[in-house]
N, C-alpha and C positions, 0 to 999 in steps of 0.2 A: 593355603592349599596350593601345592606345587605338583607338577607332573613332568615326566620325562618322555618325550616323543620325537619322532622324526619330523623335522619342520615341514609343514605343508604350505605355509605362506609366510615368508620373511623378506620384506623389501625395505632397503634403505636407499632412497632415491635422491639424486641431486641433478642439476641441469647445467647446460651450457647454451649460449646463444638464446634464440627465441624458443620458448617451450610452452607458451600459453596454450592451453587447450589440449595437452597431451597427458594421459594418465596410463600408467603401466601397472598391471597386476600379474604376479607370478605365483603359480601353484606347482608343487612338486609332490607326486604321490609316492607310495611306499616302494614302487618299482623304479623310482628315480626318473619317471617320465615327467618332463617339464611342459607346462602350458603357460604361454605368455599371452595375456589379453591386453589389448591396447584400445583405449577410447580417446577420440580426438574430435576436433571440430573441422578437420580437413577431409573432405569427401572426394573419393576417387583420385587420390594423389599418390605418387610413388612413395613406398615405404621400404626401408631396409633395416635389418636388425643384426647386431653382432653380440656374441656371448664369449667371454674370454676370462682367463686367470692371469697370473703373473708370467706364465711360461708360454702360453699359446692360445690361439682362438679355437673354440670348440664348435661354434655354430655360426654360420652366415647365411642369410636368406633375404629375398626381396620380393615385393608384390605391389598391389595397389590397395589402398584403403577401401572399405565398403562404402555404400551410399550413405550410411549413417556415421561414417568416419572411423569405424572400428576395424580391427585386424586381429588375427590370431596366428600364433606359431607354435608348433609342437616338435619336441626333440628329446633326447635322452642324454643324461650326464653321469659323471662318476660320483660315488658316495663320499661323504665326509670332506667336502671341499667348499671354499668360498669362491663365488663367481661375480664378475662385473658384466654389465651389458650396456648397450647403447642403441637407441631407436632414432632413426633419421627419417623425417617426413618432409621430403622436398626441401632439405636444408635446415629444417627445424629439428633440434636434437633434444633428447631426454636420456640421461644416464640413470642406471639403477644397479642395485646390488642384491644378491640373495645367496643363500647357503643351503647345502644339503647335510650340514652337520647336525648331530643330535644335540639338542639344547634343552634346557629346563625352562618352561614357560609358566606364567601364572594362569589360573583358570580364567576363561573368557566366555562371554556370550556375544551374540550378534544382535544389533538393533537396526531396524528399518522403519522409516516414517514416510507415509504417503498422505498428503493433504488433498483438499478439493481443488487446489490450484496446481497440483502436480507433485513430483517427487521432492521431498524436503531433505531426506537423508537416505542415501543408498546403503546397502548392507555393510555395516561398520562393526568392527571387532572392538569390544570393550572389556577391560579387565574387571573382575569382580572381587569383592571382599566377602568375608564370612558374614552370613545372615543378610546379605543384600536382597532387597526387594526390587520389583519391576520399577517402582517409582525412583528408588535410589539410582538404578542404572540409567534411567531416562534423564534425570537431572544431571548426572555426571557427563553423559555424552553431549547433552545440549550445551552445557558449560564449555566443554572441550571444543565443540564445533562453533561456539559463539552464535548459537541460535536462540532468539528471544522466546520466552515462554512464560506462562502463568499457571502455577500449581498451588492449590490451596487445600490444606488438610488431606493430602493424598489424592486430590481430584484434579485432573488436567482440564483447565479452562481454555487454554490457548497455546498453540505452537506455531512459531513463525508468523504471527499475526492472523492465523486462521482459528477463529473462536467458535465455541459451542453456539448453536442457534443461528449462525450466519446464514445457513440455508434452510431454515425452518425450525419448527418446534421439536422435530425428531432428529436434529443434526447435532453432532459432537464427536468426541474422541473415544475410541475403544481399542483394546489391545488383545493380542493373542500370543500364546507361548507354544511354539512348535505347531502352529496352525490350529491350536485348540483355544477356545474362548473360556477362560476360567469364570467361575461363578462367584469369585471374591474380588475385592478391590485391588488395584495395583499396589497400594501401600501394604497389603497383607500377602501378596503373591511372591514367595521366595524364588530365587533363581538358582540354577545349577549350571555347572560347566557344560558348554556346548549348546545351551538353549538359544533358540532363535525367536526374538521378541519383535513383533510387528505392531506399530501404532498406525491405525487407519481411521480416516475421517468418514463417518457414516452420515447419511442423509435420511435414514429410515430406521433408526433404533437398531442398527446392525443387520437388518435383512439384506441390504444391498452389498454388504461385505462378507456375508457367509456366516454371521453369528446366529445363535438360536434366539428368536424373539416370538413370543406368543405361540410357542409350539411349532413355529415354522423354521425349517432348516434349508437354506439355499445352498445346495452342494454343487450346482452347475457352474463350472469355471467360466463358461461363455456368458451366462447371465451376469455374473459378478463383474466380468470385464466390461460388458456393455453398460452396466449401471455406472461404473467408474468413468467410462469414456463420456457419458452424457454429462456427468458432473464437471469433468475437466473442460469440456467444450464451452461451458458457461464462463470460464475464466478468460480474461483478456490477456493474461500473462503467458498463455501458451503460444509457442511459435508454430509456424507452418510445419516445420520438421517434427515437432512434438506431436501435432495432430495426426500426421501421416503415420508416425511410428505406433501410436496408440491403436489406430485402425488396423495396421498390418499385424500387430500382435493378436488382435481378435480374429483376423482372417486365419492366422496360423492355428489358433485354437479350434476353429471350425474345421479346418482341414484335418487336424489330428483326430477329431471326433467322428468325422464322416469320410474317412478314406475310401470306404465302400458303402454303397446303399444296398443293404441286404434285404430290407423289407419296405413296404409302402410307408410304414410309420417313420422309418428313417428318412425317406424322401420328403414327407410332410414336415418333419422336424427341420430338415435342411432348408425348406422353403421359409419356415418361420424365422430361423436365424438369419437367413439372407435378407429378409425384410427388415429385421431389427438392425443389422449392420448397415443396410442401405439408408436408414433414417439417420444414423450417426454420420455417414458420409455426406448426406444431403445438408446437414447442419454445418459440417466442416467446409464444404466447397464454397460457401458464401464468404469465408474468411481467407481463402487461399487465392493469392493474386499472382505469385511468381509462376512462370511457365514450367520451371523445374518441378515444383510440387504439384502443379496441375497434371503433369504427365504421370506422376506417382498415383494421383487419384484415378486417372484413367486406367492404369494397370490394376488398381483395386476393383474398379467397376468391371473390368474384363473378367476378373476372378469371380465376382458375384454373378456375372452373366453365365459363366460356366456352371456355377452351382444350380442356377435356374434351369439351364438346358439339360443338365444331368437329371434333375428331379422331374422334369416334364416327360421324360421317357418312362417313368415308373408310376406316377400318380394317376389315380382314377377318380377321386372325389371331385365333384363339380366346384365345390367351394375352394378347394386347393387350386384347381385350374384357374379360377378367377383371380386368386391371389398371385399366381405366377404371371398371368397376363398383365395385371396392374403393376407388379413390381418390374416386369420387363419394360413397360412404358415409363415407369419412374426412372429406371436406369438410363433410358434414352434421354429423358428430360435433364437429368444431372449431367450426362455427357455433353449435351448441346450447350448447357450453361458453362461447363468447365472449359470448353474449347472456344468460347466467345473471346475474341481478341488474341488468340494464339497464332503464332506464325506458322506452325506446322500442326495440322490436325487431321490429315488424310488417313492416319493410321487407325482411326476409329471405324472405318468403313466395314471391316470384317465383323466387329462387335455389333454394329448396327444391323447388318444383314442377318446375323444369327438371332438377334432379339426380335426383329420384325417377323421372322419365320415362326417364332414362338407365339407372337401376338396373333398372327393370321391363323395359327393352329387352334387357338382357343377363343378368338373373337369372331363371331359370325358376321358382325357388321363391317368387318375389315376396317375398323376405325382405330387410329392411334391417338390415344388421349394423353396429353402431356400436362399434368397438373403441376404448377410451379408456385410454391409459396413465396410470399414476400417477407423475407427474414430480416432485412436491414433497410436498404434504400427502397423508395417507392418506385422501383423500375425493374423491368425484366428484359434480359437480352438472350435471345435464342439464335444460335449460329448453326446453319446448315452448310457445312464445308462443300467445296466444289463437287458437284455431281451427286451429293448425298440425297437431296430432295428428289431428284430424278430417280435414283435407285429405290427409294422408299416406295414410290408409286409403281415402279416397274415390278417390285416384289409382290404387289397385290393390294396395298393399302389404298382405300378409296378416299379417305378424308383424314386430315390431321387436325385435331381440336387442341388449341393451346389455351389452357384454362388458368387464369390468374385472379387474384383478388381485385385487380384494377379493371381488367376486361378480359373477355374470352373471344377468340377469333377462330374461324374455320378456314383451313387451307385445303383446296382441292387441286387436282392435277393441272387445271387450266387457270389457276390464280396467277401464275407467272407464265409467260409465253415459253415456247420450246427452247429458245436460246437462253433466257435468264434462268430457267429451271435447272440448267446444268452448271450454273455458276455458283460462286460463294454467296450465300444469302444470309444476312443478319437482320433479324426482326427485333424491334425494340418497342416495348409498351411502357409508358411512363405516366404517372399521375403527377401533374405539375402544380395544381392549385385546388384549394377548397373554396368555392365561391359562396357568397351569402345565400344564394338560392340555387346552387348546383355544384358541378365539379368540372374541372378541365383536365384533359388527358391528351397524350400524343401517341400516335401510331406512326412508326417510321420503319423504313426498309432500306438496306444498303445492298447493292449488287456489285460484287467485286470492289467494295469500298466506296462506291459512288451512290449518293442518295437518289432515290427515285420518288416521283410524286404520284404516279398512277400505277395501279395493278392492271393486269391483262383482263381479268374478270373480277366482278365485285365479290367481296367477302362478307360473311355474316359476322356482325359484332354484337356482343352482349355485355352490357356494363351494369354491374350491381348498383342499385340506386333505390333508396327508400323514398317512396312517393307520399308517405304519411296519409294515405287514403285519398289523395287528390285524384281527380278525373284524369284518365290517360290522355285526354286531348290537351291537357296543360303541359305535357312533356314536350320539350323542344330540343332538337339536336342541331348544332351549327358547326360547320367547318370554317375555321378562321384562317383565311388564306394569307399568303405572304404579303399581299397588298393591304391587309387590314380589313378587307371586306368579309362579312359573315354570310356564309351560304347555308341556307336551311336544308337539312337532310330529313327525308321521310323516316319517321320512327314510330314505334309503339311501345307501350308499357306492358310487360308480362307480369301480372300480379302473382302467378304461381311461383315464379322464380325471383320475384322482386328485382327485376332488371329491365333496363331499356334496351330494345333490340332494333338494330338498323342495318342496312346494307350499304356498302360504299366501295368504290374502286379508287378513291382519292385518299392519299395519306397526308398526315399533318396534324394540326392541333384541333381537337374537338371540344366543344362546350356543351354540356348537358344542363338544362335548367327548366324550372317550372315557368313556362312563358305566360301562363294565365295570372300569375301573381306579381305584384310590384312592377307592373308594366311602366316603362319610362318613356318620356318624350324627349325629342332632340332639343337641346337648349341653345344650340348655336345657329338657329334659323330666324332669330328675331329681326335681323336686318335683311331677310329674304322672304318677306310676306308673299311676294309673287311666285315663290317656289314651294311654299309650305304644303299646299294641297297636293301638288304633283308628287312631292317626296313621300307624303303620307300614303298615298294610294300605291305608289310603286314599291314601297317597303312592304306594305301589307300583302301585295301580290308576289313578294319574294323575288322581284326582278332586280332590285338593288338593295344593299344593306348599308347600315350605318357603320362608322368606324368602331362605335361601341353603342351601348344602350342609350347614351345621352348625347353622343357626338356624331353629326353627319359629315362635317367638314365640307361645307358647300363651296368654299372658294378654292379648294385644292384642284389643281389641273388634272384632267382625266387622261389616262394614257390610251394609246391606240389599241392595246390589248383589252383594256377595260371596256372601251366603247364597242369593240367587236363582241365582247361577252354580252353586254346589255342588249344589243340589237338582236342577237341570237335568242336570248330569253324572251324578248318582246314578241318575236315571230314564232316562238315555241317550236323551233326546228328540232328535229331528231338529231342527237349528237352523233358525229361520225369522225373518229380520229384514226381510222385505219388507212385512209387514202393519203398518200404522201403529198406534202406541199413543198414548194421550191425554196422556201425561206430558210436560209442556213442559220439565222439568228433566233429562230423559234425552237427552243429545246423541247423534244418530244416528251420529256418528263415534267415540263412546267404545267402549272395549274391551268394556264390559258390556251394550251396547245389545241385541245379539242374544240374550243370556241372559235379560234382563228381558222382552224381547218374547216369547220362547218360553214363559217361565213365565206371563206374563200371558195369552197365547192359550190356555194349558192350564188356566186358571182357578185357578192356585195363589196368585197374589199380587194385591193391590190397592194403590192409592196411599194416601198420607196424606190426600189430597183427590182430587177427580176429575182434576185436572191436575198434581198434585205427587206424585212418588214418593219423593223424598229419597234418592237412591242412595248418597250418601256418609254418610248418617246411620247410627248404630249400631242394630242390631236387638235387641229385648228378647226375653227367654225366652218370654213368652206369645205374642209375634208368631211365633216359630219354631214353637210348638206348633200355632198356627192353620194355618200352611202345611203342616206334616206331616200334620195331621188331614185336610186337603183331598186329600193324596196318597192316604190310605187310601180316601177316597170315590171318587176318580178311578180307582184301581186295583182297585175292587170287593173290598176286603178284608172278610172276615167278622170283625167286631170283637166283643169281649167287651162285656157289659153295662156301662153306665156305673155307677161307684160314687161314693160321696161322696169329696171330697178332704179328708176329716177328718184324714188323717195329716199334713197340712201345717198348721203353726200359723198361717200367714199366708194361709189360703185365702180370707179375706174381701178380700184385696188383689187377687185375680185379677179382671180386668175381666169384666163380664157377657158381652160378646161372645166371650170366650175360655174361659168355664168348661167348657162341654160338650166343647170341643175338647181342653182340658187334661186333663180326665178320661179321654178316649179315648186320648190319647198316653201317659198314666200307665198305664192298663190294659194297653197293648201293650208296656210295658217300655221305651219310648223315653227317657223321662225319669224319674229317680228322686228328684230334689230335692237340696238342699244338705246338707252334713254336719250342719248345726245344725237340721235338720228343717224348713227353709223351702222353699217353692216358688220364691220370689224372682221373681215374675212380671214385675216392672217393671225388674229389673236388666238391664244390657246384657250380652248373651251374649259370651263370648270365643271365640277360635279353637278351643281345646281342647274346650270344651263342645259347640260346633257340630259338630265332627268326630266326637265320640263319639256324639251323637244320630244323625247321618247314617250312621255305620257300622252302628248297630243297625237303622236303616231299610233300609239296603242289604241286610243279611242277611235281613230279613223278606221283601223283594221277591224275592231269589234263591230263598229257601225256597219261596215261593208258586209260583214259575215251574217248579219241579221236578215 
């Protein structure tokens, strides 16, 4: 079978220098109009083209490659001639040749193969022989292209390692001829000159690729593209560039189908498709790490935002309004995740403003709900770029609820102070451990890149947790501070939502456990019988915590910050961290700031100097007696007369500034001295000694109040 035609595509290409990643296609139509299409892996780089014959240059042009590395040039040439050409992309060259002569060609067909992991073979011309079938053509092109395959008795079992049943019982290979799906097998389907054969991988017996199955015909190109995209995104072989291109292709299909919204039905359909595309974007964004393609995702989200805004002007149905509001919230959540860690993210402000207006329009509670799935790592990062959080609240949103599978938190306008609310805020929620009898998670916030430890106002935290029918009083929540001490947080169990609920203004590591089960005793107090009862009582009263369920660490030195904390808890002072303190070494974001501030305001502590407190420094025994003596005076205790400290053989070692206070504390039975008869005023106090003294002080205070 031969034919005489004007050549529409005839390319003989060869290369010079580095040409990897450059492909040239030339098409010449009957009017001698030439189209040169260039595909490359070089994005936004200078490209130049020359077309010439033996006598002269016919065409010269230059431009930049597109974002996907492609470029196109159009021009007109003379009939019945041979031409050479050269493409140069920033020094990388590719030469090609083509002709406008009339030649005799064999009959040909085109073959295209798309698998579930991506494109296997782009549209490729294949010569055919008499009585060729679809299977004959497929085997020929796979052999020519060196693509592995398995075909048995005319049935395609595998192409390029992608086999039937890989994605379920309904998955496998199907073919179409000129976009029609024949009702006969590929070994019986004869081909003709010009046929376009597509081999497509289906996951649903052809429904997802537009074939007729069980009387159902999927004709909608958008649905077909969406289904294919969902399959592609499951493959680890897809690059960030591939993912973005797939989504952009779907966006273009939607634009083509909805250039104008003529009816409410059009608007509702656009809302449906926007939601479908958004779910694909949400899956893709978890795998995109480069800033370049994050920006592409943001451009896509901006387009989806425009779809929603356009639809919101037309729709009337309440259900559709609810979908618009939820999808607007979802776009915001994807935006905030996509911009986490980006150097430049202020260009999302306008998108956010438009979406917030849509949410306020349809949400009477003025609540922004950000539902964030955990698709890969057990962590979530939400980034509010500079001023973004402030703008959201100014627009009229009253509360932002961040909902994840790990934990949900509510942010209000006063969660951060006026200054911090205008800064860059990164919120991170991480599940870090599955405990035998509970879970551990971390709540962290960075302000302009610096970690903070306390929020301006408490937030509501809700953690999904199965109690297995246990009494809610057995649920315990602890904050594990940097010093290893566990602070118990008031919490309750919500059986309706199967979650633990608590409020906190402190950030850090939280442990949730069933405290009523498997209760453990400290195993390191056997050599401290004199301290066991005091430790037990003070732990039960949540004044002090162990290092763990079994370790108290009695011999560890206690720091000045820790002792200030314990004395404030014993006295049950109302916490106050809003009054400035003079100590420059006490970080306002530290866990102990509010305790030191409260103790200082109540006259219990002083610094080492006017501006230095030394919070991490160890406290001495005489420094503790000084503070306890101040408690007696503050609480208006009627104290016994001072006696000499003659019973202590090292009384002369007690500092002058601590002598009277030491005598007072001894008289009240708070301190009795060491076993060897020393007061040991300058020795560092350990945790066991401090807890025993504070236990005695606690009992005196309670006795006085009766």
